[in-house]
C-alpha positions as CSV (number, residue, x, y, z in Angstrom):
1,M,-10.2,15.0,16.7
2,D,-12.5,17.7,15.3
3,L,-11.8,19.0,11.9
4,D,-10.7,22.5,12.9
5,T,-8.2,21.1,15.4
6,A,-6.8,18.7,12.8
7,L,-6.4,21.5,10.2
8,D,-4.7,23.7,12.8
9,A,-2.2,21.0,13.5
10,A,-1.4,20.6,9.8
11,T,-1.3,24.4,9.4
12,A,1.3,24.6,12.2
13,I,3.6,22.2,10.4
14,L,3.1,24.0,7.0
15,S,3.9,27.4,8.7
16,D,7.1,26.2,10.3
17,F,9.5,26.6,7.4
18,D,12.6,25.6,9.5
19,H,11.1,22.1,10.2
20,L,8.7,21.5,7.3
21,V,9.5,18.4,5.2
22,R,6.4,18.3,3.0
23,V,2.6,18.5,2.8
24,V,0.6,16.3,0.4
25,L,-3.1,16.9,-0.4
26,S,-5.2,14.4,-2.3
27,G,-8.7,13.0,-2.7
28,R,-11.8,15.1,-2.8
29,R,-14.3,15.6,0.1
30,R,-17.9,14.9,-0.5
31,N,-19.7,17.6,-2.5
32,M,-16.6,19.8,-2.8
33,E,-14.3,20.7,-5.7
34,T,-10.5,20.9,-5.3
35,P,-8.1,23.2,-7.2
36,A,-6.1,20.2,-8.5
37,L,-6.1,16.4,-8.3
38,R,-3.1,16.4,-6.0
39,I,-0.9,19.1,-4.5
40,D,2.6,18.6,-3.1
41,I,4.1,21.4,-1.0
42,R,7.7,21.5,0.2
43,P,10.3,24.1,1.3
44,I,13.1,25.1,-1.1
45,Q,16.1,27.4,-0.9
46,L,16.9,29.6,-4.0
47,K,19.5,32.3,-4.4
48,S,16.7,34.8,-4.1
49,G,15.6,33.4,-0.7
50,R,13.3,30.8,0.8
51,F,10.1,29.6,-0.8
52,L,7.4,27.0,-0.6
53,Q,7.3,25.0,-3.9
54,V,3.7,24.1,-4.8
55,M,3.3,21.3,-7.4
56,S,-0.3,20.9,-8.7
57,N,-1.2,17.8,-10.7
58,D,-4.5,17.8,-12.7
59,G,-4.2,14.1,-13.7
60,V,-2.4,14.9,-16.9
61,R,0.4,17.4,-16.1
62,T,2.1,18.9,-13.1
63,T,2.6,22.7,-12.7
64,T,5.0,24.2,-10.3
65,K,4.8,27.6,-8.5
66,N,6.8,29.1,-5.7
67,F,5.3,31.1,-2.9
68,A,6.7,33.0,0.1
69,P,6.7,31.1,3.4
70,Q,3.4,31.4,5.2
71,D,1.7,32.9,2.1
72,P,-2.1,32.8,2.9
73,D,-2.8,31.3,-0.5
74,V,-0.7,28.3,0.4
75,L,-2.2,27.9,3.8
76,A,-5.7,28.1,2.2
77,F,-5.0,24.9,0.3
78,L,-5.4,22.8,3.5
79,A,-9.1,23.8,3.6
80,S,-9.8,23.7,-0.1
81,G,-11.8,20.4,-0.3
82,Y,-9.1,17.7,0.0
83,A,-10.0,14.5,1.9
84,N,-6.5,13.4,2.6
85,I,-3.8,15.5,4.1
86,L,-0.3,14.4,5.0
87,A,1.9,16.9,6.8
88,E,5.4,16.0,7.7
89,S,8.0,17.9,9.7
90,T,11.5,16.9,10.8
91,E,10.0,15.6,14.1
92,E,6.5,14.3,13.3
93,S,4.0,13.2,10.7
94,I,0.3,13.9,10.8
95,S,-2.1,12.0,8.4
96,I,-5.6,13.3,8.2
97,R,-8.5,11.6,6.5
98,I,-11.7,13.6,6.3
99,T,-14.8,11.3,6.2
100,K,-18.0,11.9,4.3
101,K,-19.5,13.3,7.5
102,G,-16.8,15.9,7.8
103,E,-15.0,14.2,10.7
104,A,-11.2,14.1,10.9
105,L,-9.5,10.7,11.4
106,V,-6.0,11.6,12.5
107,T,-2.8,9.4,12.7
108,A,0.2,11.1,14.3
109,T,3.6,9.5,14.4
110,K,7.0,10.6,15.7
111,G,10.2,10.2,13.8
112,V,13.1,12.1,12.5
113,K,13.0,13.1,8.8
114,A,15.4,15.4,6.9
115,Q,14.6,18.5,4.9
116,N,15.7,18.7,1.3
117,L,15.8,22.3,0.2
118,S,17.2,21.7,-3.3
119,H,15.1,23.1,-6.1
120,D,15.2,20.0,-8.3
121,R,14.9,17.1,-5.9
122,S,15.3,13.5,-7.0
123,K,13.4,11.1,-4.9
124,A,15.7,9.4,-2.4
125,R,16.2,5.7,-3.1
126,L,15.6,3.2,-0.4
127,L,17.8,0.6,-2.1
128,D,21.3,1.0,-3.4
129,P,21.4,-0.1,-7.0
130,S,24.8,-1.7,-6.3
131,D,23.4,-3.9,-3.5
132,P,24.5,-7.5,-4.3
133,F,20.9,-8.8,-4.1
134,L,19.8,-6.5,-6.9
135,I,22.6,-7.8,-9.1
136,E,21.8,-11.4,-8.2
137,V,18.0,-11.1,-9.0
138,G,18.8,-9.4,-12.2
139,I,17.5,-5.9,-11.6
140,S,21.0,-4.3,-11.6
141,D,23.9,-5.1,-13.9
142,Q,27.3,-6.2,-12.8
143,D,28.4,-2.6,-12.6
144,G,25.7,-1.9,-10.0
145,K,23.4,0.1,-12.3
146,I,19.7,-0.5,-12.7
147,K,19.1,-2.2,-16.1
148,P,16.9,-0.1,-18.4
149,S,14.5,-3.1,-18.8
150,R,14.1,-3.4,-15.0
151,Q,13.5,0.3,-14.1
152,D,9.8,-0.2,-13.6
153,K,10.3,-3.3,-11.5
154,F,12.8,-1.5,-9.4
155,M,10.3,1.4,-8.9
156,Q,7.5,-1.1,-8.0
157,V,9.7,-2.7,-5.3
158,E,10.8,0.6,-3.9
159,E,7.3,2.0,-3.7
160,F,6.1,-1.2,-2.0
161,L,8.8,-0.7,0.6
162,R,7.7,2.9,1.1
163,L,4.3,1.6,2.2
164,L,5.6,-1.5,4.1
165,V,7.9,0.4,6.4
166,P,5.5,3.0,7.8
167,A,2.7,0.5,8.0
168,F,5.0,-1.8,10.1
169,N,6.1,1.2,12.3
170,N,2.5,2.2,12.9
171,A,1.6,-1.4,13.9
172,I,4.6,-1.4,16.3
173,S,3.5,1.9,17.8
174,A,-0.1,0.7,18.2
175,G,1.0,-2.5,19.9
176,Q,-0.4,-4.7,17.1
177,I,3.1,-6.1,16.4
178,Q,5.6,-6.7,19.1
179,Q,9.0,-5.1,18.9
180,P,11.1,-7.7,17.0
181,T,14.1,-9.2,18.7
182,F,16.7,-11.7,17.5
183,D,15.0,-14.4,19.5
184,D,11.5,-13.4,18.1
185,P,12.1,-11.6,14.8
186,L,9.5,-10.0,12.6
187,R,7.9,-12.7,10.5
188,I,7.1,-11.9,6.9
189,V,5.7,-14.3,4.3
190,D,5.7,-13.4,0.6
191,L,2.9,-15.3,-1.0
192,G,3.5,-16.1,-4.7
193,C,7.0,-14.7,-4.6
194,G,8.1,-15.6,-8.1
195,H,11.6,-14.2,-8.8
196,A,11.5,-12.9,-5.2
197,Y,12.4,-9.3,-6.0
198,L,10.2,-8.1,-3.1
199,T,11.1,-11.0,-0.8
200,F,14.8,-10.1,-1.0
201,A,14.2,-6.4,-0.9
202,A,12.1,-6.5,2.3
203,H,14.6,-8.8,3.9
204,Q,17.7,-6.7,3.0
205,Y,16.1,-3.3,3.6
206,L,14.7,-4.2,7.1
207,R,17.9,-5.8,8.1
208,A,19.8,-2.7,7.1
209,Q,17.5,-0.8,9.4
210,G,18.6,-3.0,12.3
211,I,15.2,-4.9,12.4
212,P,15.6,-8.6,13.1
213,V,13.5,-10.4,10.5
214,H,12.8,-13.8,9.1
215,V,11.3,-13.9,5.6
216,V,9.6,-16.9,3.8
217,G,9.0,-16.8,0.1
218,I,6.3,-19.1,-1.2
219,D,5.9,-20.1,-4.9
220,I,4.4,-23.2,-6.4
221,R,7.3,-23.7,-8.9
222,E,10.3,-25.8,-7.8
223,E,12.6,-23.9,-10.2
224,S,11.8,-20.7,-8.4
225,R,12.5,-22.2,-5.0
226,K,15.9,-23.5,-6.2
227,R,16.9,-20.3,-7.9
228,N,15.9,-18.1,-5.0
229,S,17.5,-20.4,-2.5
230,D,20.7,-20.4,-4.5
231,I,20.7,-16.6,-4.4
232,A,20.2,-16.6,-0.6
233,E,23.0,-19.0,-0.3
234,A,25.3,-16.8,-2.4
235,L,24.4,-13.8,-0.3
236,G,25.0,-15.6,2.9
237,I,21.5,-15.0,4.3
238,S,20.0,-18.5,4.3
239,E,19.5,-18.5,8.0
240,T,17.0,-15.6,7.9
241,I,15.3,-16.1,4.5
242,E,13.9,-19.3,3.1
243,F,11.9,-20.4,0.1
244,R,9.3,-23.1,-0.4
245,A,7.8,-24.7,-3.5
246,E,4.2,-25.3,-2.6
247,E,0.7,-24.1,-3.1
248,I,-0.2,-21.1,-0.9
249,A,-3.1,-22.9,0.8
250,A,-0.7,-25.8,1.7
251,T,1.8,-23.5,3.4
252,K,2.3,-24.2,7.1
253,N,3.7,-21.4,9.1
254,T,3.1,-21.1,12.8
255,K,3.5,-17.4,13.0
256,V,3.3,-14.5,10.6
257,D,3.2,-10.8,11.3
258,I,3.1,-9.4,7.8
259,A,1.8,-11.1,4.7
260,I,2.7,-9.6,1.3
261,A,1.8,-10.4,-2.2
262,L,3.0,-8.4,-5.3
263,H,0.9,-9.1,-8.4
264,A,-0.3,-12.6,-7.5
265,C,-2.4,-13.4,-10.6
266,D,-6.2,-13.7,-10.5
267,T,-7.4,-15.9,-7.7
268,A,-3.8,-16.4,-6.4
269,T,-4.5,-13.0,-4.8
270,D,-7.5,-14.6,-3.0
271,D,-5.3,-17.5,-2.0
272,A,-2.9,-15.1,-0.4
273,L,-5.5,-13.0,1.3
274,A,-7.2,-16.1,2.7
275,W,-4.0,-17.6,3.9
276,A,-3.2,-14.3,5.7
277,V,-6.6,-14.2,7.4
278,I,-6.5,-17.8,8.4
279,N,-3.0,-17.5,9.8
280,E,-3.9,-14.2,11.6
281,A,-1.4,-11.9,9.9
282,T,-1.5,-8.5,11.6
283,L,-0.6,-6.6,8.4
284,I,-1.5,-7.5,4.8
285,L,-0.2,-5.7,1.8
286,S,-1.4,-7.2,-1.5
287,A,-1.2,-5.7,-5.0
288,P,-3.7,-7.8,-7.1
289,C,-3.1,-8.7,-10.7
290,C,-5.7,-10.0,-13.3
291,H,-9.3,-10.4,-12.2
292,H,-10.8,-13.1,-14.4
293,D,-12.9,-14.7,-11.7
294,I,-15.6,-12.1,-11.1
295,Q,-15.4,-10.9,-14.7
296,A,-16.4,-14.4,-15.9
297,Q,-19.4,-14.4,-13.5
298,L,-20.9,-11.1,-14.8
299,S,-23.5,-12.8,-17.0
300,E,-26.4,-10.7,-15.5
301,S,-26.2,-7.1,-14.3
302,P,-28.6,-5.3,-12.1
303,E,-30.3,-2.3,-13.7
304,P,-29.1,0.1,-14.9
305,W,-25.6,-1.4,-14.9
306,N,-26.2,-3.3,-18.2
307,L,-25.5,0.1,-19.8
308,V,-21.9,-0.5,-18.7
309,T,-21.5,-4.2,-19.0
310,R,-22.7,-4.3,-22.6
311,H,-19.3,-2.9,-23.5
312,G,-16.6,-5.5,-23.2
313,L,-13.8,-3.2,-22.1
314,L,-16.0,-1.4,-19.5
315,K,-17.3,-4.7,-18.3
316,E,-13.7,-5.9,-17.7
317,R,-12.8,-2.8,-15.8
318,L,-16.0,-2.9,-13.7
319,G,-15.1,-6.6,-12.9
320,D,-11.7,-5.4,-11.6
321,I,-13.4,-2.8,-9.3
322,L,-16.1,-5.2,-8.1
323,T,-13.5,-7.9,-7.3
324,D,-11.3,-5.7,-5.2
325,A,-14.2,-3.9,-3.5
326,L,-15.6,-7.2,-2.4
327,R,-12.1,-8.4,-1.2
328,V,-11.7,-5.3,0.9
329,H,-15.2,-5.6,2.3
330,I,-14.7,-9.3,3.2
331,L,-11.5,-8.3,5.1
332,K,-13.4,-5.6,6.9
333,I,-16.2,-7.7,8.1
334,L,-13.7,-10.3,9.3
335,G,-12.0,-7.9,11.6
336,Y,-9.5,-5.9,9.5
337,R,-9.3,-2.2,8.8
338,A,-8.9,-2.5,5.0
339,E,-8.5,0.0,2.2
340,T,-7.3,0.3,-1.4
341,I,-4.5,2.7,-2.3
342,E,-2.3,3.5,-5.3
343,F,1.2,2.2,-4.6
344,V,3.0,3.3,-7.7
345,G,2.3,5.6,-10.7
346,G,0.4,4.2,-13.6
347,Q,3.3,4.9,-15.9
348,H,5.2,2.1,-14.2
349,T,2.5,-0.6,-14.2
350,P,-1.3,-0.6,-14.9
351,R,-1.6,-2.9,-11.9
352,N,-0.9,-0.2,-9.4
353,L,-3.6,-0.8,-6.8
354,M,-2.8,-2.2,-3.4
355,I,-5.0,-3.7,-0.7
356,R,-3.7,-2.7,2.7
357,A,-5.3,-4.3,5.8
358,V,-4.5,-4.2,9.5
359,K,-6.0,-6.7,11.9
360,T,-8.1,-5.0,14.6
361,N,-10.5,-7.8,15.5
362,A,-13.3,-5.2,15.4
363,K,-16.8,-6.6,15.0
364,P,-18.5,-5.7,11.7
365,E,-20.5,-2.5,12.0
366,L,-24.3,-2.6,11.8
367,G,-25.4,-3.2,8.2
368,E,-22.0,-4.1,6.8
369,I,-22.8,-7.8,6.5
370,E,-26.2,-6.9,4.9
371,L,-24.4,-4.6,2.5
372,Y,-22.1,-7.4,1.4
373,Q,-24.9,-9.9,1.0
374,N,-27.0,-7.4,-1.1
375,M,-24.0,-6.7,-3.3
376,V,-23.2,-10.3,-4.2
377,S,-27.0,-11.1,-4.5
378,S,-27.5,-8.1,-6.9
379,W,-24.6,-9.1,-9.1
380,K,-25.2,-12.9,-8.7
381,V,-21.5,-13.4,-8.0
382,H,-19.6,-15.6,-5.6
383,P,-16.2,-14.1,-4.7
384,A,-13.3,-16.6,-4.6
385,L,-12.1,-15.1,-1.3
386,A,-15.5,-15.7,0.4
387,N,-15.3,-19.3,-0.8
388,R,-11.8,-19.8,0.7
389,L,-12.9,-18.2,3.9
390,A,-16.3,-19.9,4.1
391,S,-15.9,-21.2,7.6
392,K,-14.9,-17.7,9.0
393,M,-17.7,-16.1,7.0
394,A,-20.2,-18.6,8.5
395,E,-19.0,-17.6,12.0
396,I,-20.3,-14.1,11.5
397,G,-23.5,-15.2,9.9
398,V,-22.6,-15.0,6.2
399,K,-23.6,-18.0,4.1
């Protein structure tokens, strides 16, 4: 879709107050400046009338201002240099990503969403704090209230679900995942599940939405398997959720639709990504944690990057970036549409990056393999993920 047409579609949603849910603007287009780091726009109802509430975040603080519906200044935000535009109405959602070449990549989905016109809106929770599974796993207390010490964990799990559900729905709409049935349920594998907060959350939330699902949680520790299995037994859900004590690479599963991994430490993330690729998972959602592998290999830096790597803290952060950039690129050249996104605010966890990948089986674009080889050659590094997927890398000509 050309850019003007895409912006017109977003403008139509923003202009229709009666059906507008929200508009979110983020990212910066190439060679353009934006009025704020992120802008959120939504309709509100006050005693004095109807307004559009515009919340602008500069990376430090958020300022709020109310405008009249269809105010030209609000509509102008859509063309003010943002690379990512999400426009949601009560009937549809349009996601626009503007490329470096100024082209609009548009994803449109149908679905019923509800308006919330209250002035001070609290974010709707996906999970009921009194859900028995939250009590069993220790996030909620016996009164069904989130424990103060588990607020961040609860937020991480909720935000993970907020990304999982639309990604799953989009895969269904695109025909990449078949509509689940009780005879052929949605197959989810949680790799490195630990205390299984996310494992149980995905199972319980999707089942509550009427989606037949079978979830497998993998963790190397036998005590985790026993604890989690006992919880599943207590909840009466053992038929549709199971736990195994084994290494990720040793896990045998004949079918997986969605592979997830929340904060698998260091190369355990590579184990999870490699397992997902080898077992042909359609959708991968992985939030990495710790990045010691590449960091330890940064003994030499191409000029002029030694200006950065001579500083220990900056070298560590650069190692994080290189690790995840290479992971995403490896997934891309192996037939996945892959990207990195922020899945939860930094105030909840510093490990708030997620790798999201959808299997497309697309062949690597011209120059993408060469770009990867130049990158690892320049930095003299050997990504753990490439080592685990050596045979698949060899199939596309990467040694």
